[in-house]
N, C-alpha and C positions, 0 to 999 in steps of 0.2 A: 609637509611643514608642521612643525610642532605648534601646539596651541598653548596659551597661558590660561590657567583657570582664573575666571573672574570671581572674586569673592563677594558674597552677598553682604550688603550693609545691614547690620543689626541695629535697629533703631535705638538710639540713646546709648549705644555701647561705645565707650572710649576707655581702653585699658589704662589702668594706673601703672605706668612704667616704673614708678618709684617703688611699687610693691611687687614687682615681678619676682618669680622664683629665683632665689639667689644661687641655686645650684647650676643653672645653665651658664654656658659660656657664649661670648659674643659670636664665635664661630663654632658651630656644633662639632664636637670631637677634638677641638684644639685645647689642650691643657697647658697652662703656663702662668707666668706672673702677669697680673693685670687683665687676664682674659675674661674675668667676670665683669668687666666694664660694660655698661649699657651704651657707651659711645653717645650717639645722637639722642638716645632716649634717657640719658642720665640727668638732663636738665629738668627744671621744675615744670616747664611747659612743653607741649607737643613740639616736635621738631618741624622746621620748615623743609620743604622738598624743593630742591633747585636742580634743574636739568641743564647740563652743558650741551648747547646745540650749535655752538660756534667754535671754530678752531683759532679764532683771532686772539692775539695777545693785547689785552686792554689794560696793561699795567698802569698807564697814565690816567685812566678814567674808569675805575671800577664801579662807579655809581649806577643807580637804577632809575628807571622811570616807570610810570604806571603801565605802559604797554608791555612790559616784561612779565606781567603776572596774568595768569589765566587758569581757571579751573583748578585751583588749589595748589598750583606750583609756580615757581619762578623759572625763567629761562634766560640764558645768557652765556657769557664766557666763563672759563674756569675761575679766573680771579674774581669775577663778579659773584660767583657762587660762594667762594671762600671768604672774601673780604667785603664785598658790596652789601651783602645782607645785613652786616653788623651796623650799617648806617641807618637802617630802617626801623630799629627798635621803637615800638610805640606808635608807629605810623599806621594809618588805614589806607589800603590800596584796593580800589574796586570792591569795597565792602569787607575786605580781609584785614584783620588787625595783626600786625607783626608784633607778637608779644615779646617783651624783654625776657631774658633768661631762657631763650629757646635754643635747642640744638639745631643742627642742619644736616641733611642727608643729600649728598651730591651724586647725581646720576648722569648718564651720558646717552645722548641720542645720535651721536656721531662717532665715527672712528677717525683715525688720522693723526697727524703730528701737530702739536701745539708748540710753536717755536718762538722763543723770546726775541722780540724785535725792539721793544721800547727800552731804552737805556739812557744813561745820563751823558752820553756823548763819548765816553772813553771805552766803551765796550764792556763795562762791568754789568753783569746781568742782574736783573731784579729777581727777588724771590716772591713766591705766592705764600702768604701766611695762612696757616690753618689754626683755627681757634679751638677752644675747649668744646666738648660735646659735639664732635663732628664725625660723621661717617662718610668716607669717600669710596664709592662702589664702582671701580673700574670695570667690573664684570658686566655691567649693564651696557657697555659700548658694544656695537656690532663688531663681529670679526672684521679686521685683525686687531682691534683695540686701540688704545691711546699710547702715543709716544710723546713724552715731554723732552723737548730738545733745548738744552741750555736754560732750563727752568728749574729752580730749586724750590721744592715744597718744604717749608720749614715751620717750626713752631718753637717758641721759647717760653718756658714757664707756663705750659698748657697742660691739660689733662683730659682724660676720657676721649680718646681718638682711635678710630679704626681706619686704616688705609689699606686698600686691597687692589690688586690686579692693574697696576700701572707700570709703564716702562719709563725710565729716566736715563738719558745719555747726555753727556756734556761735550761741547766743542767751543771753539773760540777762546778768548782770553779768560783767565781765572777770575773769579769774583772774590775779592777780599772781603766785601761786605757780608757775603753769605757763605761762610764756611769754606772759602777757598775751593768753590766749585764742587760741592756735593749735590747729588740729586735729591736726597731726602736727609733732613737733619733736624735734631731737637736739642740745640744748645740751651742750657738752663742756668739761670742765676737765681731762680726761686723754685717753688715746688713744681715738679713735673712728674706725672704719674698716670697709670692706667692707659698705656699706649700700646696698641697692637699694630705692627707693620707686617703684612702677610702677602705672599705671592707678588713680590716686587722684583723687577729686573732693573739693575742699575750698573752702569758701566762708564768708563772714560772720565771719571772724576779726577781732579788734580790733587786733592788732599784727602781722597777717600770717596767712596760712593754713598755710604750711609753712615750717619753719625748720631749717637745717642749719648750725650755726655753733659757733665756740668762744666761750665767754662769760668765759674767764679764761686767764691764762698757764698753761703746763704741758701736756705731752702733745702729740699731733698729731691733726689732723682730715684724713683723706685717703681716697681711693678710694671715692667715693660717686657714685651715678647717680640722678637724679630724672627720670623719663621718662613720657610719655604721660598726663600729669595735666591736670586742669582746676582752675585757681585763680582765684577770681572774687570780686568785690564785698567787698573788705575794708572794714570799718566804721570810722567815726570818731566822735569826740565821745562816748566811752563813759565819761567820768568817771574815767579813770585818774589815779593820782598824777602820773605823767609824761604830760601830755596829748599830747605829740608821739608817744608810743608807740601811740596809738590812731588815728593819722592815715591811715586807708585804705591799708593796705599788703598786699602779696601774698606775697612770698617773699624771705627773707634767707638768704644762706649765705656762709661764709668765716670769717675770724678777726679778732680785734682787732688794732690796729696794733702792739701790743707783741709779738706772736708770730706774725705772718702768714707767716713763713718756714716755720712748721710746719703750714700749711694748703695742701694741694695735691691734685691729681688729683680734681677735682669736675666732673661733667658734668651739664648741664641740657639735656635733649633732647626735642623733640617735644611740648611742653606748650602749653596755651592759658592766657594771662594776660589777664584780662578785667575791665572795669568798675571799675578800681581806680586810685587816685591815683599810687602809686609802688611801688618794689621789684618790678619786673616783668621779671626779678628784680633784686635788689641784690647786686652782686658785691663782696665786702668783702675786699680784700687776698688774698694767696696766689696760687695758680695754678689756673685753671679754664677750662672751655670752655662757651660758651652757643651751642647749635647747633639750627637748624631749629625754633625756637619761633614761635608766632603771638601777637602783642600786639594786642588789639582794645579800642577805646574806653577807653583809659586817660587819666586826667584831666591828668596833669602829666609824670611821669617814666616813661621806658621802661626800657631796660637801664641801670642805674646802675653805674658803675665807680668804686670807692672806692679811691684810692691815697694816702691821707694817711699820712705818717710812715714808711711801709714799702712793700715791693715789691708791685706788682700785675702779674701775668702773666695775660693773658686772650686767648682766641681767640673772637671773636664772629663767627659764620659762618652764613649761610643763614637769618637770622631775618627776620620780616615785622612791620612796625608799620602797623596799619590804623586810621585814625581813625574815630570814631563820634560820636554826639550829644554826648558829654561832652568829647571831645578839644578841640574848638574853644572850649569854655567857659573852660578854664583855661590853655591854651597854644596855640601855633601848631601847625598840622597837620604836624608833622615827627617824625622819629624822635629823641627826645631822649636820646641816650646821654651820661651825665655822667661825667666823671672828676674827682672832688674832689681838689684838691691844696693842700697848705699851701705858700705861696710861700716859706716859710723853709726848705723841704726841696728837695733836687735832684729835678727831674722826670725826669732821664735814667735813673733806676733802673727805670722802668716799661717793660714790653714788651707792646704792644697790637697785635693782629692783627685786621683787619676785612676780610671778604670776602663779597660777594654778599648783603648785607643790603638788603632792599627796604622803602622808606618809602612812605607813602601819597601822597607827592608824585610817586611813580614813579621816584625816583632810586635807582640801584643804588649802594650804599655799600660801597666796598672800601678796600684799604690805600693806594690812590694819591691819595685826596682826602679829607682829614679834615674839610673844611668845605664839602662839597657840599650842595646843597639836601636837606633831610631829615635831616641829621646835625648834631649840635651837640656840640662839645667845650667844656666849661665848667671852667676852672681857677679855683677860688674862693679868694680870700684868707681868712685866718682861722687860728686856732690849733686844732690837734687836729680838724680837719674841721668845725668849727662853721660853719654857713652864714651868709653875709651876706645878710639879707633884702632889701637893696637891689639885690642882684645875681643874684637867683634865675633870672630869665628872660633874662639878657643873654648874647649871644655874646661871648666874649673871643678876639679873633684873636691867636693866639700864633705866634711863630716856630717852625717845625717843627724847628729844631735844638734847641729847649728840652726835647724829650722824645724818647723812642725809639719808633718804630713798626716793625713787621715787615711786609715786603712779599712779594709772590709770589701766584700763583694756584693753588697746590696745597697745601691745608691740611695734608695728611698729611706733607708735607716742609717746608713753609714756616712753619707756625704754631708758636709757641713752646711750646704744649701741645696734644696731640691724642691721643685714645684710639686704640689700634691697631685697624685694620680697621673703623673706624666708617663706616657707610653714610651718605653725605652726599647730601641731596636739594637740587636747585636751589631757591632761595627761592620761585619761582613754583609749586612743587609742594606747598609746606607746607600751604596751606589745605585741599587735598583730604585730605592725611594726617591733619590734625587732625579733620576731619569724620568720617573713618572710624575713627579710633583713640583719640581722647582721652577720658579720664574712666573712671569705675569700671566701668561696664557699657556700652560703646559700642553693643552690639547691642540693649540694652534700657534706654535712658536714662530716668531719672526726669524729672519735669516741670521741675525746676530745670536740670539739665544740658541738657535739650532746649531750654530758653529760651536758655541761654548760646550754644549752637551755632547756633540759628536767628538770634539777634541778629548773630552774626559773619557768617553767610551773607547776611543781608538788609540789613545796614548799619543796624540798629535798636539799641535799648537805652536805658538810663537817661541822662538829660541832667545828672544831678547825683549826687554820691557818696551812698552809703547812710549815713544818720544813725541812730544807735541800733540797736535790734533790728529784724530783719525782721518783717513782719506775720504773723499766724497763718495767713493764707491763702496765704502764699508757701511754706509748708513742704510738701514732698511727703509724701503718705500712703503708706507702704510696707506692703503686706499682710504679716501674720505667717504665711507658709506654712511647713509642717513636712514634712521628708522624712527618710528613712533612707538614709544614704550607703552605697554599695556599695564599700567600701574594698578595694583589692586584697588578696587573702589572704596574699600574701608581700610586704608593703609595702616592706620595706627591702632586698629582693633586687633583682638586676639580671638578669632572665631573658634579655634579649637582649644583654647584655654591651656596652651602648653608653655606659656611664658614668653614666647616669641610673637611679635606683632605679625600681621599679615604681610606687611611690607618686608620685614626681615626674612620671613620664610620664602618669599618670592626671590629675594636677593640670594639666599642660600642655594636655591635651585639654579639660578643663573651662574653662580660661582661653580657649582658642580659641573656645569657644561663646559666652561672654559678650562677647568682643571682636569677634565677627562671623565668625570663621573657620569656625564650625560651622553657620552659618545657612543656607547653601546658595544663597541669593538675595541679590544685591548690586546696587546702583545704580551704573552706570559710564558713562563717555563712550562713545558709539557710534563705532566706527572710521570715520574720515572718508574712507577710501580709495574706498568705493563711492558717494560723494555726487556729485551733479551740480546745476548751477544751473538752476532753472526760470525765474526772472524776477528782474530788478532794475530799479528805476525809474531809476537814474542811477549811472554809474561813470566814474571819471577814467581815460581810456585813454591819454592823452599821457604821463602820469607812471607808467604801469604800476601803477595802483591799482585793478585789476579786482576785481569782486565775488568771484571764485573765490579770491582771496587770503585771504578770511576763513575758509576751511576747507582750507587747504593744509598745516597743521601747522607753518608757519614764523612765528614771533612777530615777525620783522622786516619782513614784508610786510603790507600793509593794503588793505582796501577803503575807497576814498574816493569820495564822490559828486563829480560833475563840478564843476570850478571854473576850468579854464584856457581853455575854449573858449566859454563862455557868459557873458553879462552882461545881466541879473543871474543869479547862480547859481540852479539849481533849489532850491526851498524845500521845507520839510517839508509833509507826511510823506514819509519815504523808507522803502523796504522791500526786503527780499530774501526770495526763496522758494527752498527747497532740497528736492530729492528725495534721501532718505536711502538709496535703493536697496533697501529692504525694509521690512517692517512691524515696529514695535517698540512696546513698552509704555513710552511716553515720560512721564517724571516730572519733568523740569526741564531747564534749560539754563544755560550759562555764557557771559558776555560779557566779552571781554578787549579793552580799549581799546588804541589805538596805544601802543607802548612807547618811542617816540623822545622827543625833547625837547618836542614840540608837544602841545597839548591840543585843537586844532581838531577838531571833529566828534564829540567825546565825547557819547554819548547821555545825555539827561536823562530824558524821559518815553518810555515804550515800551509796546508790546503784543506778545504772543506767541501764535501760533496753531499748532494741530496738526490735521491732517486726513488722512483716508484717500482723499479725492477732491479733486483739484486745483481742481475747479470749485465746491466748496462748503467754505468755510473755517469757517463757523459763528461762534460767539462766541469771543472770546479766552480762552485757558486761564489767562493771567496778564497783569497790567499793573501799572505802578508808576512810581516815580521814583528815579533814581540821583543821588548827589552826585558831584562831581568827584573824581578819584583814579584811579590806574592799577592798583590792586589788582583782580584778577579778580572780577567780580560773579557770584553764583549765585542763581538763582530756582528754587524748588521748587513743584510743584502736584500735584493728584491725577493719578495715572497715567492716560494716555489713549492708546489704541491708534491708531497712525497711521504714515504713510509720508512725509508732507510737513510741513515746518515753515515758518513765516513770521514774521519779526521786523520790526516796524514801529517806526521811530524817529519820535516825534511832536515832539521838540524837542532842542536841544543845550544843554549846561551853561552856555555863555556867550551864548546867544541867537543864534548864527550859523546860517546856512542849511545847513550841511554835516552829513554823517554819516560816521563812520569806524569801522572795527572791525579789530582784528588777528586775532582768532580767535573763532569760535562753536563751542561744543561742546554737543551734545545728550545728555542723560542718560536712560538707560533701564534697566529691570530686565533683568538677564542671564537667559538661558534656564536653567531648572532642569535638573539632571541626570536627574530622573525623567521621561524622555521619554514613556513610555507611561502616565503618570499612574496608576500602581497603588499609590502611596504608598511605594515603595521605590526605592532606587538600587542596581541589581544587574546581573547579566550579561544580563538580558533587555533593559535599556536599551542596553547595548553592542551587542547584536544589531540593534536598530532602526537605530542610526546606521551600523553597518557595512553593513547591507543597503541603506540609502538611498544611501550614498556609492558603493557598488559598482555599483548599478543605475541611477544617475543619476535620482533622483526616484521610483524605484519603491518608494514608502513607502505603507503601508496607511492612513495618516492624514496629511492636509496639515499639521495642527497639529504632529505629531511631526517632520515634515520641517523645518518652520521652526525648531523648537526645537533641531535638531541643530547649528545654527551657534553653538556655545558661546562663542567668542571675539568674536562680533559683528563679524566681518570682512567679511561679505557672501558668504563662500565656505565650504562644508563641506569641510574638508581634514584633513590629519594633525594640525594644531595643535588642532583640535576634539577629536580622540581624546585628546590629551595633557591638554586641559582637563577632559574627562570623567573621565579616569583619576585626576587630582588630586582632584576632588570625591568620586569614588567611594571612594578609599582613605582619605580623611580623615573620612568619615562612618560612623556606626554606625546600625544599623537594627533 
């Protein structure tokens, strides 16, 4: 069992959060707009700590009594923590003064489902309002975490808010009062800023799942980051007064045309948008950046750019659009970026920057080609952005002098809007990032998030949009586990003087655990350096398309079966066999088709084998069928110990006789830092690796020796020491 370090109280020490280092971000490592907020610590007085220890919905009675307070914290329901504390400003409870202008930190000592049951009689759900200077830390809940069912967390005209690690799913009738059934939303009629929504899972909303937007003139909406979330399966046909509002949407942000110049500095980063018709996301006026998101199986519209009547400034960089079973049903398999424009207004006011966006046609979409395959610019006629139904799916080829685009290959200097120091991934790396990081509890996903991720990996999913409410069988059942939190004894102090309070550092550690950083074991690609070719049935030697090109780490080289010297060309099946250079617990593989303009040789039907003996392959560990498209394919299977792998191509997507492959990556479980298997990561494990490395295989157990290659490079060296040290230092035991 892991232990939590109890921090020593330093007499008289109370950090001045107002003077904390300005260079730190509310989530370590997350760069974006508004991420320098102090959230609960931004208020003038120390924040109150409130623990949710009940799954009840007390919408009708969020008030407090004295019995709810003990030992420096309040305890109660979620709405009591979010709204009830606000009624106590200035009161003294059991000797504790609830100071005005205090923030609040919401923690959880229970897991399970909080289901809205209190309503006004017609089924319209109530929302839970979050105020300024609030931190909601869902990562404190014991596994499997918190699910908000039919509960809308909302804030209007609020600021300095951090929300992390919650699930929100909607059922029942839509709520007109609270954003037509979104799980999380911040509609603003006055200043709304410094908001970070991170690691949230939201699904089944009727008018979207997450909303960050201005709903009227007045005030400003700015400095907001939406990161590492899963947004999926927006519903439609929910019987709203405005039927269009229920039409399968995911995420809306920005401002109305009347005041879009007051909407700026919004970042949407590292999110999965899945199984939804449109708003994936919808960028409505103002200035914002959409970076490194993955769009999968969306029915009609991808990233929508709305520039009617007012200025749109947008940087669309490093995103991926991957088609699925629903994509071809409603539209062509391309990346449909829309810019709505009223032809009565000048289009030259907009500034749009596109770079390294990958469509499922394989086209790289950048600033130099607005109308390349996979990208669609649609300038629609009409008044006030009203769509012309006869023109929804048509490309309108416009003279590029009619609007402004921004060119260049360095977003940090060339994009019209870009967060300082933002880490940009190449589009080809986004899928791996989403698999590892997206959603409320990436290390412990519930059944619904697991389905969304597996559909993205395997190219599966629904072929039609979700109508009405999800079935009862679709709802994840989250156990109501109860714990007692070991909160640091000097929570608001900063014992190591690094700018973060002791409580924040404790929360960061818990976040790492539910995100996977504390799990110790991860599935990763095996380093290709030590690989060698065992056998290939055919390779094109005249055009330098050798089989070894498929594991050279170069996306521009390919393995191509022979075609120039034989007639007829060798037919299927084709296969490649590879020696990985060592034994690994192999759990999957990735196939990347050729990335040039050609589709020739793209594998359709396949089999994959893992073996410890080159003379005995046994049964295939995986088999299946892939559709055409240049997005990397990933296949997972039960982990199998082996040294050799074999990929057999049984057919090609167009019926041709060839097989091609740009890269093959094999996935394995990384060695655990507990080398001697005593249940702890400590100095004794360090001694094992040091002894083996120094004496060249003089290790008391072969299993330990193999496990010392932490970075899976095929060599035990100083980098393995660094890997071990990193794991050791970040774990408690």
